[in-house]
N, C-alpha and C positions, 0 to 999 in steps of 0.2 A: 370554659365551663365553670359555673359558680360552685363554691364549696359551702354555701350557706347551710347552717344546721337547721333541721326541722324537728328536733326533739331527739329522744333516745329510745332504743328498744333493747332491753336486756343489758343496758349499760353502754351499748354502742351508739355513737352519734349517727343519726340518719341524715347524711349530707346528700346533696344533689348527685354527687359522684357515685355514692353507694347505691342510691335508688336507681340510677341509670344502669349500673352494673348488674344489679339484681333483676331489673326488668329485662335486660338483654339475655341473661341466663334463662329466665322464664320463657322468653320468646323462642329460644333454641330448643326448649323441652328438657325434661329431666329423665334420667335413667331410673325408672321406678324400681328396678331390681336392687338398687342401692339403698332404698328406703328401709328404715327399721319398721317392723310390724308394730302397730299401736294397739295395746290392749285397752279395752273399755269395760267398765263394770267390775263386778266381783270375780275373783278367780273361780274357775270351775271346781266343783266338788266331786265330779264323776265324769263319765264319758259323754253325757248329754246334759243339756241345761236342767238344773234342778228345780223342783217345785218347792214352794214355801208351805210349811205345815206348822200351824200354830198350836201351842200347848199352853194351857192355863196352869200356872204354878202359884201356890201360896207364897207369901213373901219370905218365910223362913226357908222353904225349899229352894226358891230362886237364889237367895243369899248364899246357901250352901253350895249350889251349883256354880255360882260366880266365883266363890272362894276356892273351890276345888279346881276349877279351870285355871284360875290365876296361879295357884300353886303348881299346876302342871305346865304352865307356860303356854296354854292354848286358849282358844275362845270357848265360851260356854256352848256355842253351837257345835264346835268340833268335839267337845267332851260328850255332848248329847248324842252325836252321830256314833261315836265310838262305843258308848254304852249300849245304844240300841243295836248296833251290829253284833256286839258280844252277846246280847240277850237273844237275838234272833238266831245266832249260830248254835245256841244251846250249850249245855255243859259238855266238856270233853268226855269222850267215851272210853 
């Protein structure tokens, strides 16, 4: 069997031997229970997919939002959600 190199993948040399071994594994099938789940897209912000809601802000207000969020170590979106939740819950009784 030839060991000629066909390039690299992630730093590993793709030799004929490696390609043969990987093809043999694939033909035998994989145990899908051993696969790690793959997340796609943004992380969920609730129990169901969220909708986008646009708000127009004047530049000074947006700058203040971005600065406050940065100071809190969170995104402007998260700060906005927190502020809106607090507003909708109303003052403590």
